[in-house]
C-alpha positions in Angstrom: -140.8 -25.4 -1.0 -140.5 -21.8 -1.7 -141.1 -19.1 0.6 -143.3 -16.5 -1.3 -145.1 -14.5 2.1 -143.1 -11.5 2.9 -143.6 -12.3 6.7 -141.1 -15.0 6.1 -138.5 -12.9 5.8 -138.7 -11.9 9.4 -138.2 -15.4 10.9 -135.3 -16.1 8.5 -133.5 -12.6 9.3 -134.0 -13.7 12.9 -132.0 -17.1 12.0 -129.5 -15.1 10.4 -129.2 -12.5 13.3 -129.1 -15.5 15.6 -126.1 -17.1 13.5 -124.7 -13.8 13.5 -124.3 -13.6 17.6 -123.2 -17.1 17.9 -119.5 -17.3 18.9 -118.3 -17.0 15.2 -119.0 -13.3 15.3 -118.4 -12.4 18.9 -115.7 -12.8 21.4 -117.9 -12.5 24.0 -120.3 -15.6 23.5 -117.3 -17.8 24.9 -120.0 -20.3 26.6 -121.9 -21.4 23.9 -123.9 -24.8 22.8 -125.6 -25.9 19.4 -127.5 -29.1 19.8 -130.6 -30.6 18.4 -133.3 -33.8 18.5 -135.9 -36.0 16.5 -139.3 -36.7 17.7 -142.3 -38.9 16.3 -145.5 -40.1 17.7 -148.1 -42.9 17.2 -151.4 -41.9 17.3 -154.5 -44.0 17.8 -158.0 -42.4 17.3 -160.9 -45.2 18.7 -163.4 -43.0 16.9 -161.6 -42.6 13.3 -162.5 -45.7 11.4 -159.6 -44.9 8.5 -157.3 -44.9 11.9 -158.5 -48.0 13.4 -158.4 -50.1 10.0 -154.8 -48.9 9.8 -153.9 -49.9 13.5 -152.9 -46.1 13.6 -150.6 -44.3 12.2 -147.0 -43.3 13.1 -146.1 -39.6 11.9 -145.8 -36.2 13.4 -142.1 -36.5 13.1 -140.0 -33.4 13.7 -136.3 -31.9 14.0 -135.4 -29.4 16.6 -132.3 -27.4 16.8 -131.3 -25.2 20.0 -128.7 -22.5 20.2 -128.0 -21.0 23.5 -124.9 -19.1 24.6 -123.7 -16.6 27.3 -120.8 -14.3 27.8 -117.9 -15.6 30.0 -118.1 -13.8 33.7 -116.3 -10.7 33.6 -116.7 -10.1 30.1 -119.9 -9.2 29.2 -123.6 -9.4 30.5 -125.0 -10.8 27.2 -126.9 -14.3 26.5 -129.5 -15.9 24.2 -131.6 -18.6 23.5 -133.1 -19.8 20.6 -135.1 -23.1 19.1 -135.9 -24.1 15.7 -138.3 -26.5 14.5 -139.1 -28.2 10.9 -141.4 -30.9 10.0 -145.1 -31.9 10.8 -144.6 -32.6 14.6 -143.5 -29.3 15.0 -146.5 -28.0 16.6 -147.0 -25.0 14.1 -149.8 -24.1 12.3 -148.8 -23.7 8.6 -151.9 -21.7 7.5 -151.3 -19.1 10.6 -147.5 -18.8 10.9 -145.2 -16.5 9.5 -143.8 -19.3 7.5 -146.6 -20.6 5.7 -145.0 -24.2 6.4 -144.1 -27.1 8.7 -140.8 -24.9 10.1 -140.9 -22.5 12.9 -138.5 -20.5 15.3 -140.3 -21.5 18.4 -138.5 -18.9 20.5 -135.4 -16.5 19.9 -134.4 -14.0 22.4 -131.4 -11.9 23.5 -130.7 -11.6 27.4 -128.9 -8.6 29.2 -128.4 -9.5 32.9 -128.9 -6.7 34.5 -127.5 -7.9 38.1 -127.6 -11.4 39.5 -131.3 -11.1 39.8 -132.9 -9.4 37.2 -132.7 -10.1 33.5 -134.3 -8.4 30.4 -135.1 -10.8 27.3 -136.2 -9.1 23.7 -137.5 -11.3 21.2 -139.7 -14.3 21.3 -140.3 -15.5 24.6 -142.3 -17.5 27.1 -145.2 -15.8 28.5 -145.0 -15.7 32.2 -148.8 -16.7 32.6 -149.6 -19.5 35.2 -147.7 -22.8 34.5 -147.2 -25.6 31.9 -148.5 -29.4 31.4 -146.0 -32.1 32.0 -147.7 -34.3 29.2 -146.0 -34.6 25.9 -148.5 -35.1 23.1 -152.1 -34.2 24.6 -150.7 -30.3 25.4 -152.4 -27.8 27.2 -155.9 -28.9 26.9 -158.4 -26.4 28.9 -155.2 -24.1 29.6 -155.7 -23.4 25.8 -154.3 -19.8 25.1 -152.9 -19.7 28.4 -150.1 -22.7 28.3 -147.1 -22.9 26.7 -147.0 -20.1 24.9 -144.4 -18.0 22.9 -144.8 -14.0 22.2 -142.7 -11.4 20.4 -141.4 -8.4 22.9 -139.7 -7.7 25.6 -139.5 -9.2 29.2 -138.0 -8.5 32.6 -137.5 -11.6 35.2 -136.5 -10.9 38.8 -136.1 -12.4 42.1 -136.3 -11.2 45.5 -136.1 -13.5 48.7 -138.8 -15.8 48.2 -140.3 -13.6 45.3 -140.1 -14.0 41.7 -141.5 -11.7 39.7 -142.1 -10.8 35.8 -143.3 -8.0 33.6 -143.5 -8.1 29.9 -145.1 -6.3 27.0 -145.7 -8.4 23.7 -145.7 -6.6 20.3 -147.6 -9.6 18.9 -147.9 -13.1 19.3 -145.3 -14.5 16.5 -143.3 -12.5 13.9 -144.7 -10.9 11.0 -148.1 -8.9 10.4 -150.5 -11.7 10.1 -149.2 -14.9 12.4 -151.1 -16.2 15.1 -148.5 -18.9 15.9 -147.9 -19.0 19.7 -146.4 -22.3 19.4 -147.0 -24.8 21.6 -150.7 -23.6 22.5 -151.9 -23.0 18.9 -155.1 -22.1 17.6 -156.6 -20.4 20.4 -155.9 -16.5 19.2 -157.9 -15.9 15.8 -156.5 -16.6 12.5 -154.5 -15.0 9.8 -157.4 -13.9 8.3 -159.6 -13.0 11.0 -157.7 -11.0 13.9 -155.0 -11.7 16.0 -153.1 -10.5 20.0 -151.4 -7.4 19.8 -150.2 -5.2 22.5 -150.5 -7.2 25.5 -149.3 -6.4 29.0 -148.3 -9.4 31.4 -147.3 -9.4 35.0 -146.5 -12.5 37.2 -145.8 -12.7 40.8 -145.0 -16.1 42.4 -144.5 -16.4 46.2 -142.3 -19.6 47.5 -144.4 -20.5 51.1 -142.0 -22.8 51.4 -139.1 -24.2 49.6 -141.1 -27.0 47.7 -144.3 -24.6 47.7 -145.2 -21.8 45.2 -148.4 -19.7 45.0 -148.8 -17.3 42.2 -150.9 -14.9 40.7 -150.6 -13.8 36.7 -152.3 -11.0 34.7 -152.4 -10.0 31.5 -154.5 -7.2 28.9 -154.3 -6.3 25.2 -155.7 -5.4 22.0 -157.2 -7.6 19.0 -156.4 -6.7 16.1 -158.6 -6.7 12.8 -157.0 -8.7 9.9 -160.3 -8.3 7.4 -159.6 -5.0 6.9 -157.0 -3.2 5.0 -156.0 -0.9 7.5 -156.0 -3.4 10.2 -157.7 -1.4 13.1 -156.9 -2.7 16.5 -160.5 -2.6 18.0 -160.7 -5.4 20.2 -159.7 -6.1 23.7 -158.6 -9.3 25.7 -157.9 -9.6 29.4 -157.2 -12.8 31.6 -155.9 -13.6 35.1 -154.7 -17.0 36.9 -154.1 -17.8 40.4 -152.0 -21.0 40.6 -150.0 -23.5 42.8 -147.0 -25.4 42.7 -145.3 -27.8 44.7 -143.7 -31.3 45.8 -143.8 -33.3 48.2 -140.8 -35.9 48.4 -141.5 -37.5 44.8 -144.9 -36.7 44.6 -145.7 -33.3 42.3 -149.1 -31.3 42.0 -150.0 -28.0 40.2 -153.7 -26.2 40.2 -155.0 -23.3 38.4 -158.0 -21.2 38.1 -158.3 -19.0 35.0 -160.8 -16.3 34.1 -161.0 -14.8 31.1 -162.5 -12.3 28.4 -162.6 -11.4 24.6 -164.1 -8.3 23.3 -163.7 -9.9 19.5 -163.2 -7.1 16.8 -166.3 -5.6 14.9 -165.9 -7.1 11.3 -165.3 -10.8 12.4 -168.3 -10.6 14.6 -170.5 -9.6 12.1 -168.9 -12.1 9.7 -168.7 -14.9 11.9 -171.9 -14.2 13.4 -170.2 -15.0 16.8 -171.2 -13.1 20.1 -168.8 -9.8 20.7 -167.9 -10.7 24.4 -166.2 -14.2 25.3 -166.2 -15.2 28.8 -165.3 -18.3 30.7 -163.5 -19.6 33.6 -161.2 -22.8 33.6 -160.1 -25.2 36.4 -157.0 -26.8 35.6 -154.9 -29.8 37.8 -152.0 -31.9 37.4 -151.1 -34.6 39.7 -147.8 -36.8 39.4 -145.2 -39.3 40.9 -141.4 -39.4 40.3 -139.6 -42.4 40.9 -136.1 -43.0 38.9 -136.4 -42.6 35.4 -140.0 -42.9 35.6 -142.7 -39.9 35.8 -146.3 -41.0 35.8 -148.8 -38.0 35.7 -152.4 -37.1 35.2 -153.6 -33.6 33.7 -157.3 -33.2 34.3 -159.6 -29.7 32.9 -162.7 -28.1 33.6 -164.4 -25.1 31.5 -167.4 -23.3 32.4 -168.8 -21.0 29.5 -169.9 -17.3 31.0 -170.9 -16.0 27.2 -174.1 -14.4 27.5 -176.2 -16.6 25.6 -174.3 -20.0 25.6 -176.4 -23.3 25.8 -172.8 -25.2 26.4 -173.0 -26.9 29.4 -169.2 -27.2 31.2 -167.1 -29.3 29.6 -164.1 -31.7 30.9 -160.8 -33.2 29.7 -158.8 -36.0 31.2 -155.0 -36.9 30.0 -153.2 -39.6 32.2 -149.8 -40.9 31.3 -146.3 -41.7 32.0 -142.8 -41.1 30.8 -139.5 -43.0 31.1 -135.8 -41.5 30.6 -134.1 -44.0 28.6 -131.0 -42.1 28.2 -130.6 -39.9 25.0 -134.3 -39.2 25.2 -137.9 -39.9 26.4 -140.7 -42.4 25.6 -144.2 -41.3 26.5 -147.5 -43.3 26.8 -150.7 -40.9 27.1 -154.3 -40.9 26.9 -156.4 -38.3 26.1 -160.4 -38.1 26.9 -162.6 -35.1 26.3 -166.0 -34.2 26.0 -165.3 -30.4 24.6 -162.7 -27.8 23.2 -161.8 -24.5 23.1 -162.1 -22.7 19.9 -159.9 -20.1 18.1 -162.3 -17.5 19.8 -161.7 -19.0 23.2 -165.2 -20.0 23.5 -166.3 -23.5 25.4 -167.9 -25.8 22.6 -169.1 -29.4 23.1 -167.6 -32.4 20.8 -166.3 -35.5 22.3 -163.0 -36.5 21.2 -160.5 -39.8 22.3 -156.9 -40.8 21.7 -154.1 -42.8 22.5 -150.2 -41.5 22.3 -146.8 -43.1 22.3 -144.2 -41.0 21.5 -140.3 -41.0 21.4 -137.6 -38.6 21.3 -133.8 -38.3 21.4 -131.1 -35.5 21.7 -127.8 -34.9 21.1 
């Protein structure tokens, strides 16, 4: 498929740039690795007659390529990391990404190791906000918009004794001028024709209370850019905070977080879509699991409570139990998702039942 959008040139140039800094162009990158993998997913939807009649469907296939490298000790302080995906299972949104297709640069950053405890990353890197889920296909559930996100900007990460901290400034949530593709946690920050997240400051602090127990606090605040006007004014705002815990006890592991968020949507979008100007809600998310040998059993559960003025929506909940098995070159996942609501592109809490069974398989070279 031909790529017609000028925004596509940005991720394509990013690929070329990464290839240029790969070891073929610079002697500093003596430690390097090029690897890849493939995954696919079986999906059974009990409430979908067409899906039931075909006994479910196998799809969401994707090819994943990883590029990682670093300078030899004593020869430089550079490192880089990138991940490129192609296929319907890439967790990207063609209508709202920078390529207009099912391929995406999930992450791509170059880092400077300032010293043993501090690194600066420039490019598309993971937003340091709370924790990410263990499950594969059910995804971030009601972390929605604050889960496994990759945004474009600069991030400083450091450690001091039992503290880990990050400070980041993200120009936008994806490459280009209209994309809202955060990959993997998509469809929660507007769209290419309404608004997108920009100019976002994120700070994160984590305290290792004991060797296997960590408490953390993450804050973020930024702007929302109006994509409905030719001038693309930045006339919306967003703020969020999360208090979280991560820990392990022997073979048990657990996570918990409490998120509060607020969005003041751009004026043109509020008028056009007839939505509230200010969106507010809070979410409680937990994860618990047990690991034994190649097996990993887990449960992700979420509750979201709308605080938007005038909202008549009740609190919603979701649960996703599952397990994974490490068979050698990859993993097999069996996961079930049941929810009575969802978080939309505006971050609003909505009611709506959904149920699915997923069986996923991947392998890596």
